[in-house]
N, C-alpha and C positions, 0 to 999 in steps of 0.2 A: 284771069288765069284759072285753070281747072282746079276745083276743090280736091278732086281725086288725086291730082298730081302733087299738090301740097301735102296731102295725107301720106302718099307713097314715099315722098322724100323724107319726111320726118319719121315715118315708121321704120324705114331702113336705118336711119341714124339711131333710132331708139333701140334697134337690135344690136348695134355695134359700138355704141358710145360708152365704153368702159372708162373709169378713171376719175369720176367726180366732176363737179362744176367747171373747174379750170380746163379739164380735158374736153368737156362738152363745148366750151367756147372755141377751143381749137378745132374740133370737128366741124362746128358750124362755119367757122371762118374758111376752112379749106373747101367745104362743099358749096357754100352760098356766095362766097367772095371769089375764090380761086377757080372753081369748076363751073358752076351754073351761072355765075355773075348775076344772081338775083338782087344783089345789093352791093354798093360801092364800098371800098375799104374804109373811107372816111365816115360814111353813114354807119357802117358796122361799129366802128370805134365809138361813135357818139351814142348809139343805142346801147352798147355794152356799158358805157359810163352811166347812162340813165338807169339801166337795170341794176347796176351795183348800188346806185343811190336810193332806189326804192326798196321798201321791205318786200320780202317774198323770195322765191327761188330764182336767183339771177339767171341761171342758164335756161331754165324753162321759160322765164319771161322773155329772154332773148329770142327763143323759138317762137313764142307768141307774137312778138313784135315783127319778126320776119314774115310770119304768116299774115299778119295784119297788113303789112306793106303790099303783099301780093293780092289779097282778096278780102280786106276789111275784117269785120268782126268774125264772120264765118271762117275766114282764113286763120285767124288766131286760134279759134276753137279746134279746128281740125289739125293744126300744127301741134297744139297741146296734146290732143288725143293720140295722134300718130306717134309722137315722141314718148309718151307716157305709157301707152298700152302694153308694150312688151314687158317692161319691168313690173307694171301693176299686176298683170296676169301671173308672172312668175312669183311675185311676192304673195299673191293670194293662194296659188295652187302649190308651188314648190315649198312654200312656208309650212304647209301641213306636215311634211315629212322631214324637211331640213331644219326646222326650228330647234330641235334638240339633238341634231347630228352634226358631226364635224365633216369638213370636206375631206375626201380621200386624196391620196398623194397625187394621182394623175390629174384630177380636176384642179387641185391647188396649184400644180405646176403650170397648167394651161392658163389659169387666171393670172399667174405671175407674168406669163408672157404678154398678156393683154395689158397689164399694168406697165410693162416696159414700153409697149406701144404708146400708151398714154403719155409717157415722158417725152417720146419723140414728137408726138402731135402737139403737145403744149409748148415745147421748145420752139417748134416751127411757127406756131401762132404768136408767141411772144416776140420773136424776131421781126415778124411782119408788122405786128401792131406797134412795136417800138419805132419802126421806121416811119409808119404813117401817123402815129399819134404823138410822137416826140420829135418834131422837126428842128428844134433848136436846143441849145445847151441848157437853158433854164428849165424847160419841160423835161429834158432828159434827166436833169438833176432831181426834179420832183418825183419822177418815176423811181429812180434809184433810192432816194430818201424814203419813199413810201415802203419799198421792199425791205430796206434795212430796218425800218421801224417795226414792221410786221415780224421780221426774224427775231428782233430783240425783245419785243413785247407783243407776242401773239394774242389775238383776241378781237372781238367785235368792236370794243371801244377804240382800239388803235386804228382799225379800218375806218370807222366813222370819223375819227379825228383827222386822219390823213385826207379823206375826201372833203371834209369841211374846210381844212386849211387850204387845200388846192382851190376850192370854190372861192374862198375869200381873196386869195392872191390873184386868181384869174379875173374876178370881178373888178379888181383895181387896175386891170390892164385890158380895157374893152377893145374888142376887135370888130370889124365890119364883116359879117359872114358873106360868103359867096351866095348868090341867089340859087335856089334849087327848084327843080320841077316838082310838081305835086301839089295837090290842094291842101289847104289848112283853113281852119276856121276858129273863131273865138270859142271859149268853153260853152258848149251847148247845154240844153236842158238835159239831154241824155247823159252827157259827161258829168253834170252836177248830180244826176241821179246815181251814177256809178259811185261817186265820192260819198254821197249820203248813205247809200247802201253799205259801203265799206265801213264807215264810221258807226252807222246804226247797229249793224250786226255785232261789231266789236263791243259796243257799249251796252246793248240790250240783252244779248244772249245770257250773260252771267246772272242777270236778274230773274230769269225765268225759272231757275232752280229745277231744271229739267232732268229727266233720266232717260235711259235707253239711247236710241239713235240721236236724239236731239242733244243729249249731254255729250255724246261723241263728237257731234258737229261743233259744239261750243268749244271743246278742248282743242280740237285740231285747227279750227278757224283762228283761235287766239294765237296759237303757235305760229301759224302761217303769216299772221298779220304783224308779228313783232320780230321776225327774224330778218336780218340783213345779210345778203350774200348767198344764203341757202346752204345746201350741202351739210357738212358736219356741224355747222353752227346751230342747226335746228335741234340737235340731239339733247343738249341741256334744257332747252325750252320744252321739249316733249317730256323729258324725264321729270321736269318740275310740275307738270300738270297733275293735280291730285287724283283725277280720274285714272290716269295712266299709272302713277306711282303706287296707288292703292289697289289697282285692278289687276295687276299682273306681277309676277316675280321678276327680280332683277335678271335672272337667267333667261327668262322668256324675252325680256326687252333686249338684252345683249345678243341673243341668238338672232333676233330680227335685224339688229344693226349689222351683224356679220353677214347675214344673207343679203342685205341691201348693198353691201360693198362688193358682193360676188356677182351681181347682175348688172346689165347695162342700163343706161337711162338715168333719170333723176333720182337722187337719194330720198327725195320727198315721197317716193313710192313706198317707203317704209311705213307710211300711214296706213296703207292697205293691209299690211300685215298686223300692225298694232290694233287697228279698228276691229278686224275680224277676231283677233285674240281676246279683245276685251269683252265682246258680246257673243262670241262663238257663232257668228254668221257672216256670210259674204256681203249681206246688205250693210252691216256695220263697217266692213272694210271699204266698201264703195263710198259710204257717207264720209268716212274719215279722209279718203283720198280726195274727194271733191272739196271738202272743207279746207284742207291745208293749202290747196292751190287757188281757191277762190279769191282771197284778199289780194294776192299779187295780180291776178287777172283784172279785177275791178279797178285797181289803181292804174294799171297800164291802159285800159280802155278809156279811162277818164282823161289821160294825158296825151296819148298818141294822136288823136284827131287835131289837137292844137299844137303839136310839137313843132311843126315847121314855122308856125307863127311865133311861138315862144323863142325859138333859137335864133330868130332874126334880131332880137334885142342885143345890142353890142356888149353890154355888161354880162348878160346871161351867156352870150356866145364865148366871151372871154373866160367866164367861170367854167363853162362846159369844156373848153379846150384844155384847161388845167385838170379838171376832173378826169378827162380821158387819160392824161398822163399818169395821174394817181392810180387809175384803174389798171393801166399797164403794169405799174408797180405791184399792185395786188396780185395780178396774174403771175408776175415774175416771182413773187414770194411764194405763191402756191406751187409754182414749178419746182421749187426746192423742197418745200414741206407743205402738204404731205406727198406730192406726186413723186419727186425724186427719191426722198429718203425711204419711202415705203416700198420702192421697187428695185433700186440699184443697190446691190450688196457687195459689189466688188468689180474687178476688171472685166470678168466674163459678162456680167449683166450689162455693164457700161458698153461693152463692144456690141451687144445685141441692140441697145438703144441707138448707137451710131449707125449700125446696119439698117435698122428700120427707118431711121431718119433719112438715110441716103436713098432708100427705096422710094420714100414719099417725096422728098425734096429734089433729088437729082434724077432718079429714074421715072418720076411722075407716076408711080404705081397707084392705082385707084385705092381708096381707103378700104373698100370691102375686101380687096385682095390682101392688104396688110393685116386685116383682122383675121384672115385665115392663116397667114404665115406666123403671126405672133404666138399663138398657142403652141404651135409646133416648135418654135424656138424655146419656149418655156419648158416643154417636155424634154427637149434635147439637153438643156442645162441641168434638169433634174436627173436625167439618165447618167450624165457624166459627173454628177455630184458637185456641181459648181453653182447651183441656184441659191 
């Protein structure tokens, strides 16, 4: 497959994917499962479960995995570049004047419309993934149990506990996977090198006692290597880094966080803003951006070549089937908070969500068209004073 085509598809998604990691999963599902059919629904659900299980930005890793499926390592890199480039540029450039400013009323209303679209997109993805990933009552129960647990005890610990519990239950119920097309091989020297590089950088960088760009690389690499799920979860890890905590004011940090929520694409692009703010240069922003995404990419490249072989193990296949169900529960929990609660404020906004969902699901409106309509809906709500 053409590298240029992969870049183009992910660049377009990077320009329109508002709403955070859960919404990104929905956008990817609609585009690559429903529309282009680059990947089957079952494969998508399994890769989503894998990306939830690995540390790193889950939605960006999902894009990398799809790119890898189409064109190998080069495909994973151009998928990452295409999806990340729009938000990274916005964070580097727009951050120079938006960092200390508040959104004006019209822009805020338009962004609210895009958040309502994210509710519709995630709801559509949850319903489809629930149907494909939870085919029996036991796995449906696992998904619902996971969602309820996240609602009651939000946090990374609950997410990891739910995934671990699902894996243990699934491993005790081995299944024989259906044979799949596609080459797979044992862990190669290159795969082992990826794992060694991942661990080596994580362990050795703190010992270098570096400054400048290398210190920036160390701080952001460590944050990217220790976060599960991505998105908002990375914020406390970044704030806990001494380089960031001591190198900028809380106002500057929170201004970047607000900006990251106002642009499309991965929230990890916040690293571009923070890196440039720390050292006052675009180079530092680029170093931070690469560093925070690198550990997730290294792990994915180590595992994906052997993935088909690994998933043929009956116990692993059983564990994976249940982790898929738990991942659907994670997405269902995210649909409510933060996606739904941050966007839907009353009957009028709920009506807009239903309208946008109907356009996508019933009228089969292309996603790009919905992205154009949603801000207008947000402006209309603001004009009538009901947003």
